[in-house]
C-alpha positions in Angstrom: 30.5 36.2 -49.3 31.7 34.9 -52.6 33.6 37.7 -54.4 35.4 37.9 -57.8 38.1 40.5 -58.2 39.1 41.4 -61.7 42.7 42.7 -61.8 45.7 41.7 -59.8 47.4 45.1 -59.8 48.0 47.3 -56.8 44.3 48.1 -56.2 43.2 44.5 -56.8 45.9 43.1 -54.5 45.0 45.6 -51.8 41.3 44.7 -52.0 42.1 40.9 -51.9 44.4 41.4 -48.9 41.6 43.2 -47.0 38.8 40.9 -47.9 40.5 37.5 -47.6 41.2 38.0 -43.9 37.5 38.3 -43.2 36.5 34.8 -44.2 35.3 35.7 -47.7 35.6 33.3 -50.6 37.9 35.3 -53.0 38.8 34.6 -56.6 41.2 36.9 -58.5 41.2 37.1 -62.3 44.1 38.5 -64.3 46.1 37.8 -67.5 49.5 38.0 -65.8 50.5 34.5 -64.4 53.3 36.0 -62.3 50.9 38.3 -60.5 48.5 35.5 -59.8 51.2 33.2 -58.6 52.5 35.9 -56.2 48.9 36.3 -54.9 48.4 32.6 -54.3 51.7 32.4 -52.4 50.6 35.2 -50.1 46.9 34.6 -49.5 44.3 31.8 -49.2 42.4 32.5 -52.4 41.7 31.1 -55.9 43.1 32.6 -59.1 42.0 32.3 -62.7 44.1 33.4 -65.7 42.2 35.2 -68.5 40.5 38.3 -69.7 38.1 39.5 -67.0 35.4 40.6 -69.4 35.1 37.3 -71.2 32.1 35.1 -70.3 34.1 31.8 -70.2 36.7 33.3 -67.9 34.0 34.6 -65.5 32.3 31.2 -65.6 35.6 29.5 -64.6 35.9 32.1 -61.8 32.5 31.1 -60.4 30.3 33.9 -61.6 27.2 31.7 -61.6 26.8 32.0 -57.8 29.1 35.0 -57.0 27.6 37.6 -54.6 29.8 40.4 -55.9 32.2 41.3 -58.7 34.8 44.0 -58.2 36.3 45.1 -61.5 39.6 47.0 -60.9 41.7 46.3 -63.9 43.7 49.2 -65.5 41.1 49.5 -68.3 37.8 51.3 -67.7 36.3 49.6 -70.7 37.2 46.1 -69.5 35.7 46.9 -66.1 32.5 48.2 -67.5 32.0 45.4 -70.0 32.8 42.8 -67.3 29.9 44.3 -65.1 27.6 44.1 -68.1 28.5 40.5 -68.8 28.1 39.5 -65.1 24.7 41.2 -65.0 23.3 39.8 -68.3 24.6 36.2 -68.1 25.0 35.5 -64.4 22.7 38.0 -62.6 25.5 38.9 -60.2 23.8 40.9 -57.4 26.5 43.6 -56.8 28.8 45.0 -59.4 31.6 47.5 -58.6 33.8 49.0 -61.3 36.9 51.2 -61.2 36.3 54.0 -63.6 39.1 56.5 -64.0 38.2 58.6 -67.1 36.3 61.8 -66.1 34.4 61.8 -69.3 32.6 58.6 -68.1 32.1 59.8 -64.6 30.5 63.1 -65.9 27.6 61.1 -67.4 25.5 59.8 -64.4 22.9 58.4 -66.8 25.6 56.0 -68.0 25.4 53.8 -64.9 22.2 51.9 -63.8 20.1 48.9 -64.6 18.7 50.5 -67.7 22.2 51.4 -69.0 25.5 50.0 -67.9 24.6 47.8 -64.9 27.2 49.1 -62.5 26.0 49.5 -58.9 29.1 51.5 -57.8 31.6 53.3 -59.9 34.8 54.0 -58.0 37.4 56.6 -59.1 40.6 56.3 -57.0 41.7 59.6 -58.4 38.6 61.4 -57.2 38.9 59.7 -53.8 42.6 60.7 -53.4 41.8 64.2 -54.5 39.1 64.6 -51.9 41.4 63.1 -49.3 44.2 65.6 -50.0 41.8 68.6 -50.2 40.5 67.8 -46.7 44.1 67.8 -45.4 44.8 71.1 -47.0 41.6 72.7 -45.7 42.5 71.5 -42.2 46.2 72.5 -41.6 48.1 70.2 -39.2 45.9 67.2 -39.6 47.1 63.7 -40.5 43.7 62.4 -41.7 40.2 64.0 -42.0 37.3 61.6 -42.7 33.7 62.5 -43.2 30.7 60.6 -41.8 26.9 61.2 -42.0 27.3 63.4 -45.1 30.0 65.6 -43.5 28.0 66.4 -40.4 30.7 64.8 -38.3 34.4 64.1 -38.9 37.0 61.8 -37.6 40.3 63.7 -37.4 43.8 62.3 -36.7 46.4 64.7 -35.3 49.8 64.4 -33.6 50.0 65.9 -30.1 52.8 68.3 -29.5 54.4 69.8 -26.4 52.6 72.9 -25.4 49.1 71.7 -26.2 46.8 72.5 -23.2 45.6 68.8 -23.1 49.1 67.3 -23.4 50.1 65.9 -20.1 46.5 66.0 -18.8 43.9 63.4 -18.3 41.3 63.0 -21.1 38.4 63.8 -18.8 39.7 67.4 -18.5 38.8 68.0 -22.2 35.3 68.9 -21.3 36.6 71.3 -18.6 38.8 73.0 -21.2 36.0 73.3 -23.7 32.6 73.1 -22.0 30.7 74.3 -25.1 32.4 72.0 -27.6 31.2 68.5 -28.2 34.1 66.2 -29.0 35.4 62.7 -28.1 38.7 61.0 -28.4 38.1 57.7 -30.2 41.6 56.3 -30.2 45.2 57.0 -29.3 48.4 55.5 -30.9 51.6 55.8 -29.0 54.7 54.6 -30.8 52.4 52.6 -33.1 50.8 50.8 -30.1 47.0 51.3 -29.7 45.8 52.7 -26.3 42.2 52.5 -25.4 41.1 56.0 -24.3 39.7 56.2 -20.8 38.9 59.2 -18.6 42.2 58.9 -16.8 44.3 58.3 -19.9 47.0 61.0 -20.1 47.8 62.4 -23.5 51.6 62.5 -24.2 53.6 64.5 -26.8 53.9 62.6 -30.2 50.7 60.6 -29.5 48.6 60.1 -32.7 45.1 61.1 -31.5 41.9 60.3 -33.3 38.9 62.4 -32.3 35.3 63.0 -33.5 33.7 66.4 -33.7 31.5 68.5 -35.9 33.4 70.3 -38.6 33.1 73.7 -36.9 34.7 72.4 -33.7 37.8 70.7 -35.3 40.1 73.7 -34.9 39.1 74.1 -31.3 39.9 70.5 -30.4 43.2 70.6 -32.3 44.2 73.7 -30.3 44.1 71.5 -27.2 46.6 69.1 -28.6 49.0 71.2 -30.5 49.8 74.8 -31.6 47.5 75.6 -34.5 49.0 75.9 -37.9 48.2 79.0 -40.0 45.9 78.5 -43.0 47.7 77.4 -46.2 47.8 79.8 -49.1 50.5 78.6 -51.6 50.3 75.1 -53.0 52.9 73.5 -55.4 51.8 70.3 -57.1 54.3 67.9 -58.7 52.6 66.0 -61.5 50.0 67.1 -63.9 48.2 63.8 -64.3 44.6 63.1 -63.4 45.1 63.7 -59.7 47.3 66.7 -60.0 44.9 68.4 -62.5 41.8 67.5 -60.4 43.6 68.9 -57.3 44.5 72.2 -59.0 41.1 72.7 -60.5 39.5 72.4 -57.0 42.1 74.4 -55.2 42.7 77.3 -57.6 39.5 79.1 -56.5 40.8 79.6 -53.0 44.6 79.1 -53.1 47.6 80.2 -55.2 48.5 77.0 -57.1 51.4 76.0 -59.3 51.9 72.6 -61.1 55.2 71.2 -62.3 54.9 68.7 -65.1 57.8 67.0 -67.0 55.8 66.2 -70.2 55.6 69.2 -72.5 52.4 68.1 -74.3 50.6 67.3 -71.0 51.8 70.7 -69.7 49.9 72.4 -72.6 46.8 70.3 -72.0 46.8 71.0 -68.3 47.3 74.8 -68.9 44.2 74.8 -71.2 42.1 73.0 -68.6 42.9 75.3 -65.7 42.1 79.0 -65.2 44.3 80.4 -62.4 46.9 77.8 -61.9 50.5 78.5 -63.1 51.7 75.4 -65.1 55.5 74.9 -65.2 57.4 72.6 -67.5 60.2 70.9 -65.7 61.3 68.3 -63.1 59.9 68.6 -59.6 63.2 67.1 -58.2 65.2 69.9 -59.9 66.6 72.0 -57.0 67.2 75.1 -59.1 63.6 75.0 -60.4 62.2 74.7 -56.8 64.4 77.5 -55.5 63.4 79.7 -58.5 59.7 79.1 -57.6 60.3 80.1 -54.0 59.9 76.7 -52.5 60.8 78.2 -49.1 57.6 80.2 -49.1 55.4 77.3 -50.2 52.8 76.1 -47.6 52.1 72.7 -49.2 54.2 70.7 -51.6 52.2 67.8 -52.9 53.9 65.1 -55.1 51.3 63.1 -57.1 53.1 61.7 -60.1 52.8 58.1 -61.2 56.3 57.3 -59.9 56.7 56.5 -56.2 60.4 57.2 -56.2 60.0 60.6 -57.9 57.3 61.6 -55.4 59.5 60.6 -52.5 62.7 62.3 -53.8 60.9 65.5 -54.8 59.0 65.7 -51.5 62.1 65.2 -49.4 64.0 67.8 -51.4 61.1 70.3 -51.1 61.1 69.8 -47.3 64.9 70.3 -47.1 64.6 73.5 -49.1 62.0 74.9 -46.7 58.5 73.8 -47.8 56.2 74.0 -44.7 54.3 70.8 -45.3 55.1 68.0 -47.8 52.8 65.2 -49.0 53.7 62.3 -51.3 51.4 59.9 -53.2 52.9 56.4 -52.6 51.4 53.2 -54.2 53.7 50.6 -52.6 52.5 49.8 -49.1 56.0 48.9 -48.0 57.2 52.5 -48.7 54.4 54.2 -46.7 55.7 53.3 -43.2 59.3 53.9 -44.4 58.9 57.5 -45.5 56.3 58.8 -43.1 58.6 58.4 -40.1 61.1 60.7 -41.9 61.0 64.1 -43.5 57.8 63.5 -45.5 54.9 64.8 -43.4 52.1 62.7 -45.0 52.3 59.6 -47.2 49.1 59.1 -49.2 48.1 55.6 -50.2 45.6 55.4 -53.1 44.8 51.8 -52.0 43.8 52.9 -48.5 41.7 55.7 -49.9 39.9 53.4 -52.2 39.4 50.3 -50.0 36.9 52.0 -47.7 34.6 52.7 -50.6 34.6 49.0 -51.4 34.4 47.7 -47.9 31.1 49.4 -47.1 29.5 47.2 -49.8 31.0 44.0 -48.3 30.1 44.6 -44.7 27.1 42.8 -43.3 24.4 44.8 -41.6 23.5 48.3 -42.7 27.0 49.9 -43.0 26.9 53.1 -45.0 30.6 54.2 -44.6 33.9 52.6 -44.0 37.3 54.3 -43.7 40.4 52.2 -43.6 43.0 53.5 -41.1 46.5 52.8 -39.9 47.5 51.2 -43.2 44.5 48.9 -43.1 45.0 47.6 -39.5 42.1 49.7 -38.1 38.7 50.9 -39.3 36.2 53.6 -38.7 32.7 52.7 -39.7 29.2 54.2 -39.8 26.5 51.7 -39.1 22.7 52.3 -38.9 20.9 50.7 -35.9 17.7 49.0 -36.9 15.0 47.1 -35.1 13.7 47.5 -31.5 14.7 46.3 -28.0 13.5 42.8 -28.9 15.2 42.3 -32.2 18.4 44.4 -31.8 21.4 44.1 -29.6 21.9 47.9 -29.6 18.6 49.7 -29.9 17.2 50.9 -26.6 20.5 50.2 -24.8 23.0 52.7 -23.4 26.5 52.7 -24.8 27.8 51.5 -21.4 25.6 48.4 -21.7 26.9 47.3 -25.1 29.3 44.4 -25.3 31.7 46.0 -27.7 34.7 44.0 -29.0 38.1 44.8 -27.4 39.6 47.9 -28.9 36.2 49.2 -30.3 34.7 52.5 -29.2 31.7 54.5 -30.2 32.6 58.1 -31.0 29.2 59.7 -31.9 25.6 59.2 -33.0 23.8 61.0 -35.7 20.0 61.2 -35.1 18.3 63.0 -38.0 20.1 66.3 -38.2 21.4 66.1 -34.6 24.9 65.0 -33.8 25.4 63.4 -30.4 28.9 62.8 -29.0 28.8 59.4 -27.4 28.8 59.0 -23.6 28.3 55.9 -21.4 24.7 56.8 -20.6 23.8 57.7 -24.2 20.9 55.5 -25.4 20.9 54.3 -29.0 17.6 54.7 -30.9 16.3 53.0 -34.0 17.8 54.5 -37.2 20.6 56.2 -35.4 23.9 56.4 -37.4 26.6 55.1 -35.1 30.2 56.1 -35.7 32.6 53.4 -34.4 36.4 53.1 -34.2 37.9 49.7 -34.4 41.5 49.3 -33.5 41.7 45.8 -34.9 39.8 45.2 -38.1 39.9 41.5 -37.5 37.1 42.0 -35.0 34.8 43.5 -37.6 32.6 40.4 -37.6 31.8 40.9 -33.9 30.6 44.5 -34.7 28.6 43.2 -37.7 26.8 40.7 -35.5 26.1 43.4 -32.9 24.2 45.5 -35.5 22.4 42.7 -37.3 18.7 42.5 -36.7 17.2 39.3 -35.2 14.5 37.3 -36.9 11.8 38.8 -34.7 12.2 42.1 -36.5 9.5 42.6 -39.1 
């Protein structure tokens, strides 16, 4: 696929890194020659220097025969105009734009072929906010990802000593919970992937990914670790777009406070929110945190625009007694570094965003993609089409499928019915199949598996 990426910032670089490894023809456009030079040194791709919304620049980037344009510059207006130019002059089939301003997103009539021709408007802030909210609503989880409109979820959790399933074979999960439908999709032990089998023994500190319906998540977690109590008190560091969004959603059901350094922004945030207490100050100020009873705080969430400030304030909050701390971290090199220490969860905006982009790049009918393990693994939702003659999966049991190494099917969604996958489960046409892929480099094998042959009419 021929793809033009506008913007060589953190999101653009992350998108390029994910797509270039999958045999796509990538061209990156930016006005900063240093960023472009760095990209060319790291990846096998083309670069074009210039303003991404200018027709002559898009022409030099190959817009005449491009399959997709992904506009992720720091300017909403540039991204939207670039999609308009690509549509009007070059008839680019798929146009994706990063749109951050809520005032644009609140106007659904603004996007479409009869208005601004943007096929997908992506808001990293909204995606990160949803990601954090799911973690807060499911205490003790490392990741909570929705599939099939939320009817089934993939959950990551760390196994602890004392969990009934810890030290036991996986096949005993059904014996422990005969009325609960769940399946372990993947296990990571000291960052090494282990293919889950019936005789696989769960060990303490394993990172376990399982699929289950939302109402069964707590039950399965209880088999792997002592259940955390529900969160009540939330302290957010940073009153920017993410912090304000987060508070606005959480303040209905939680006791929320925000700490913001900028006095003018403090005033604006206080006007936007109803129940949230807005504090003017530095989230890394020990005296302020102690004054606000940090030791009784259930979740401290640092979401400023400064990685270092987020890391320092989260580490301080943890040392002072906060029950769970999260930090928003843009630099990929920092994520692995901090999550192994006192910070419970490092949140990467790039990883939260990339899944929304990848589902439009995947071949076959892929409706959802979640990037996992810092981009090394993926969970995807693909729809099975065709019949036994034209499809490699329809009419076949899961045990018969030739899945790539490290791939596993966790569940099927058939209409409104959720089916946990077993060896003898037969896939039917239009089933939504939830797969876990330990190595995303094998994604093309999965795509070929779900593509329909020419005999399908």
